[in-house]
C-alpha positions in Angstrom: 0.0 0.0 0.0 2.8 2.5 0.9 4.5 1.7 -2.4 1.3 2.4 -4.3 0.8 5.7 -2.5 4.4 6.7 -3.3 4.1 5.8 -6.9 0.8 7.7 -7.3 2.3 10.8 -5.7 5.5 10.6 -7.8 3.4 10.3 -11.0 1.9 13.8 -10.5 4.6 15.7 -8.7 5.6 18.6 -11.0 6.7 20.5 -7.9 7.3 19.7 -4.3 3.6 18.9 -3.7 3.4 21.0 -0.5 1.1 23.7 -1.9 3.1 26.9 -1.8 -0.1 29.0 -2.5 -1.6 27.5 0.6 1.2 28.3 3.0 -0.9 29.4 5.9 -2.3 27.8 9.0 -4.9 28.9 11.5 -5.4 27.7 15.1 -8.8 27.8 16.8 -10.1 26.5 20.1 -11.1 23.0 18.8 -9.5 22.8 15.3 -6.4 23.6 13.4 -6.5 24.5 9.7 -3.5 23.4 7.7 -2.6 23.4 4.0 -3.7 20.4 2.0 -0.4 18.5 1.6 0.5 15.5 -0.3 0.7 13.5 2.9 -3.0 14.1 3.5 -4.1 12.6 0.2 -4.3 8.9 1.1 -6.5 9.6 4.1 -8.7 12.0 2.1 -9.0 9.3 -0.6 -10.2 6.8 2.0 -12.9 9.3 3.1 -14.1 9.7 -0.4 -14.9 6.0 -0.8 -17.9 6.6 1.5 -21.1 6.8 -0.6 -22.7 9.2 1.9 -19.8 11.7 1.6 -19.8 11.4 -2.2 -23.5 12.2 -2.2 -23.1 15.1 0.3 -20.3 16.6 -1.7 -21.7 15.8 -5.2 -18.5 14.0 -6.0 -17.5 11.0 -8.1 -15.2 8.2 -6.7 -11.6 8.6 -7.9 -8.6 6.4 -8.0 -5.7 7.2 -5.8 -3.8 8.5 -8.9 -6.7 10.8 -9.7 -6.8 12.0 -6.1 -3.2 13.1 -6.3 -3.9 14.9 -9.6 -6.8 16.7 -8.0 -4.6 17.6 -5.0 -2.1 19.1 -7.3 -4.6 21.1 -9.3 -6.2 22.4 -6.1 -2.8 23.6 -4.7 -2.0 25.4 -7.9 -5.4 27.0 -8.5 -5.2 30.7 -7.5 -9.0 30.9 -7.3 -9.3 28.1 -4.7 -8.0 27.8 -1.2 -8.2 24.5 0.7 -7.4 23.7 4.3 -7.4 20.3 5.9 -9.1 20.4 9.3 -7.3 18.8 12.2 -9.1 18.0 15.5 -7.0 19.5 18.2 -7.7 16.7 20.7 -6.5 14.2 18.1 -3.0 15.7 17.6 -0.3 13.5 19.0 1.9 15.7 21.2 2.1 19.4 20.3 1.0 21.0 17.1 4.1 21.6 15.0 4.1 23.9 12.0 5.3 21.9 9.0 4.0 18.6 10.4 1.0 17.3 8.4 -0.4 15.6 11.5 -2.3 13.1 9.4 -3.4 11.3 12.6 -5.7 14.3 13.5 -7.4 14.8 10.1 -11.2 15.2 10.5 -12.2 17.0 7.3 -11.6 19.9 5.0 -12.8 23.4 4.2 -12.6 25.3 0.9 -13.3 28.6 -0.7 -13.7 29.1 -4.5 -13.3 32.6 -5.9 -14.6 31.7 -9.3 -17.3 34.3 -10.0 -16.0 36.0 -13.2 -17.9 39.2 -12.2 -16.7 39.4 -8.6 -13.5 37.7 -7.5 -14.1 39.0 -3.9 -17.2 36.7 -3.7 -16.3 33.3 -2.4 -18.2 30.1 -2.4 -17.5 28.1 0.8 -17.7 24.4 1.5 -17.0 22.3 4.5 -16.8 18.6 5.1 -16.4 17.0 8.5 -15.6 13.4 7.4 -14.8 11.9 10.7 -18.1 10.9 12.3 -16.8 11.0 15.8 -15.9 14.7 15.3 -19.4 15.7 14.3 -21.9 17.4 16.7 -19.2 19.1 18.7 -19.4 22.6 17.3 -16.3 21.9 15.1 -18.1 22.8 11.8 -19.2 26.2 13.1 -15.7 27.1 14.3 -14.1 25.9 11.1 -16.5 28.0 8.9 -16.0 31.1 11.0 -12.2 30.6 11.0 -12.1 30.1 7.2 -14.3 33.2 6.6 -12.2 35.3 8.9 -9.1 34.1 7.0 -10.7 34.8 3.6 -11.6 38.4 4.6 -8.1 39.1 5.9 -6.1 37.4 3.2 -8.4 37.7 0.1 -10.6 40.7 1.1 -13.7 38.6 0.5 -16.9 40.7 1.0 -19.6 38.1 0.3 -19.8 34.4 1.0 -22.0 31.9 -0.9 -22.8 28.3 0.0 -24.5 25.7 -2.2 -26.1 22.9 -0.2 -28.2 19.9 -1.1 -31.8 20.3 0.1 -31.5 16.9 1.9 -28.5 18.1 3.9 -30.6 19.6 6.7 -27.7 19.8 9.2 -25.6 22.0 6.9 -28.5 24.2 6.0 -29.4 24.7 9.6 -25.7 25.6 10.4 -25.3 28.2 7.7 -28.6 29.8 8.4 -27.7 30.0 12.1 -24.5 31.8 11.1 -26.5 34.4 9.2 -26.6 33.1 5.7 -29.9 33.8 3.8 -31.5 31.7 1.1 -30.8 33.3 -2.3 -32.1 30.8 -4.8 -33.1 27.1 -5.2 -32.3 24.8 -8.1 -35.0 22.2 -8.6 -32.8 20.4 -11.1 -29.9 19.9 -8.7 -32.1 20.0 -5.6 -29.7 22.6 -4.2 -30.2 25.7 -2.0 -27.9 28.7 -2.6 -27.3 30.8 0.5 -25.4 34.1 0.7 -24.1 36.4 3.4 -22.2 39.7 3.3 -19.0 39.4 5.3 -19.8 42.7 7.1 -23.0 41.2 8.5 -21.4 38.0 9.9 -20.2 37.6 13.5 -16.7 36.6 12.5 -14.4 35.5 15.3 -10.6 35.7 14.9 -8.7 32.4 15.3 -6.2 32.2 18.1 -3.4 32.3 15.5 -2.9 32.8 11.8 0.6 32.0 10.7 2.9 31.2 7.8 3.4 27.5 7.1 
């Protein structure tokens, strides 16, 4: 298995694979957000074999090779920023900058600045893949931390979330944070919610630092 992972990683490594664009980390009370590194890909790939997660994220199952390709494209895309979410209580020893801490991975959070008419509007997504880490307030903290980071580093003024109408937990969370329903797609059975950054109760993480 380790040999297969190494081979898949080597096949797509046109750079050092450590995501120079994403060279920040953020520390909150319960979670640490770190760059999506090559070392995280095998665990992420395991998560995305779960049919429920595939449905919730509107994703297709990928091979490990394809997952490494996606990782590389994400880290090079200037209009996307991805953090891996670490559960603080799962980190073995102390959090060390530069250590991927794969043992503490619980999910990911992303922003996409792909609106051609407004690059300071960001679509935000979150996935808490580790079931034992759900229902602990982690998702709310991670979303607030990511939005605070996006306002500070990218000057984002509006956030958008697109959520399946069957994902009642996520809809409830984003509405609780101040997002308002903007539209509904009957074709995709998806609710689009939006919120101006100035109207959100953003809370600064304990630390934002350079990776």
